[in-house]
C-alpha positions, -999 to +999 in steps of 0.1 A: -020+126+410+009+117+386+037+118+412+057+086+412+074+092+445+051+066+461+073+039+444+106+049+460+102+031+493+078+003+483+086-030+498+080-047+464+114-033+453+132-055+478+121-088+463+129-101+428+095-116+423+072-090+438+088-061+420+069-070+388+038-056+406+052-021+403+044-018+366+007-022+372+009-002+403+024+028+384-002+026+356-033+021+378-022+048+402-026+073+374-064+070+381-061+061+418-073+026+409-045+007+427-064-014+453-041-004+482-049+033+476-086+030+473-102+063+486-128+090+477-107+101+447-111+065+433-149+068+437-150+101+419-128+088+391-149+057+387-182+076+385-167+102+361-151+076+338-182+054+339-204+083+329-181+092+300-179+057+287-216+051+290-222+082+269-196+071+243-211+036+241-245+050+236-233+073+209-215+043+192-247+022+194-269+049+179-244+054+151-244+016+145-282+017+141-286+050+122-254+061+106-235+031+093-237+029+055-209+004+046-192-027+060-159-009+067-176+017+089-196-011+107-164-030+113-145+000+127-174+010+150-181-025+162-144-029+172-145+003+192-178-006+208-164-040+219-133-024+233-154+000+253-174-029+268-142-046+278-129-015+295-161-010+314-160-046+327-123-043+338-129-009+355-160-023+373-141-054+385-113-032+398-137-009+416-161-034+432-135-061+439-109-037+453-113-051+488-106-087+476-076-074+455-064-055+485-064-087+507-045-106+480-019-078+476-015-077+514-009-114+514+016-111+486+034-082+502+037-096+537+032-133+537+047-146+505+081-161+509+110-140+498+126-153+465+160-159+482+146-181+510+162-213+496+193-198+481+207-177+452+204-203+425+166-203+425+164-166+432+184-159+400+161-183+381+130-165+394+145-131+387+152-140+350+116-151+346+103-119+362+125-097+341+111-113+310+076-104+323+086-069+332+101-062+298+071-077+281+047-055+301+067-024+294+070-030+257+033-039+255+023-006+272+047+013+249+031-004+218-004+002+231+004+039+237+018+043+202-012+027+186-036+049+207-016+080+197-020+070+160-058+069+165-057+104+180-033+120+156-044+104+123-072+129+115-048+158+123-020+143+101-045+137+072-058+172+076-095+162+079-120+175+103-130+142+118-132+129+154-110+100+164-141+079+170-170+078+145-199+084+168-234+100+169-241+132+187-275+150+190-259+182+179-236+196+152-202+184+165-183+199+135-187+235+147-160+253+168-154+250+197-176+219+200-153+199+177-122+208+197-138+199+230-150+166+217-116+159+202-099+165+235-125+144+253-121+114+229-083+118+232-086+115+270-108+084+265-080+069+244-055+075+272-079+058+296-081+028+273-044+021+277-044+027+315-074+005+323-067-024+299-029-026+305-031-018+342-056-046+348-039-071+326-005-064+342-019-067+377-032-102+369+000-113+352+021-101+381-001-118+407+001-151+387+038-147+383+042-143+421+021-174+427+043-193+402+074-182+420+059-193+453+052-228+439+088-229+427+101-219+462+077-244+478+090-273+456+126-263+464+120-261+501+103-295+502+133-310+486+154-298+515+136-320+540+159-347+551+191-329+540+199-313+574+189-277+565+153-279+578+159-259+610+176-230+593+149-227+566+121-231+591+135-203+613+136-180+583+100-188+574+088-182+609+100-146+607+074-140+579+041-125+591+012-150+590+036-180+592+031-200+624+037-235+638+025-253+670+052-277+683+042-313+692+053-332+723+071-358+703+105-342+696+117-369+671+122-355+636+108-322+649+127-300+624+115-321+595+079-321+607+079-284+613+092-275+578+067-300+563+038-284+582+049-249+571+050-261+534+016-276+536+001-244+551+018-223+524+005-246+497-031-242+511-026-204+511-015-205+475-044-226+464-067-201+482-051-172+464-054-189+430-091-196+437-097-159+446-079-147+414-101-170+393-132-157+409-122-120+404-108-122+369-131-147+352-154-120+337-123-100+328-110-129+307-144-134+291-147-098+280-111-098+268-117-129+247-147-112+230-127-080+225-097-099+210-118-120+186-138-089+175-107-068+172-088-093+152-117-099+129-121-062+123-084-056+117-082-086+093-112-073+073-100-038+071-065-049+060-078-071+033-107-051+020-099-014+024-076-001-002-057+025+018-026+026+040-035+008+073-002+009+091-020+016+124-041-015+120-010-036+114+005-022+145-027-032+164 
């Protein structure tokens, strides 16, 4: 499941814009949630993870009602509960909209114009923007992983017998081996947090970055109309799958007309992709907004009101 050989011959490598999709592909493929690899393993992972998160959310909710005795505990538990809801929304969207995401990725992979279609100058500009996104995604995932490790390791470092998440269980969780089993389970949940949140966000960022690159290419190609390079560019575009043109009987300005028609069709395709992305990720954005606002409020409260070292919360 964790073999990364699937990236070695990926066609995304060949293009300076499309390669940014490889970060989200690597992360989501850890759970077989990459839309192009949807199979029975994905279904098993989804059912298993959903069951675990439902149990965790129920335990957090019961603890909120019955076990919270101070504002600090309430704040910590609420922040974890909101994060769990965000993760369940993202995971559900990835699973049930996998066919739509697959169609979008197929279009990006085969029908989006290569970043060098109009020359090296724009290709280098696109590459520099994509590199910034790549480094940002990688650093974000490293930072998220570090923070999640702090949550798991803090009870061990402090030498206290406490689970990473303060939850309610209908049994004595402090006994051995129940404590150890639950600790490992919550540690695995922490790992899933980073995979699902970062993988989904990076997928959206990469798709948006590719759409942006296509609009840049489209603008540059439109500027070539009337400069004598229409035939050469149009012939390159017609080699791309999904790109077609029906000649007209009037041959006057045929090269200019052909390139303009190809640009108009590509613009319509980009608008359609943008509309689909909005429809897929609108609930993801809403859940993330709630999680961010709740998380920032919780962190600010704990930093300003709890008189202990909260380095992990500053990192968050």
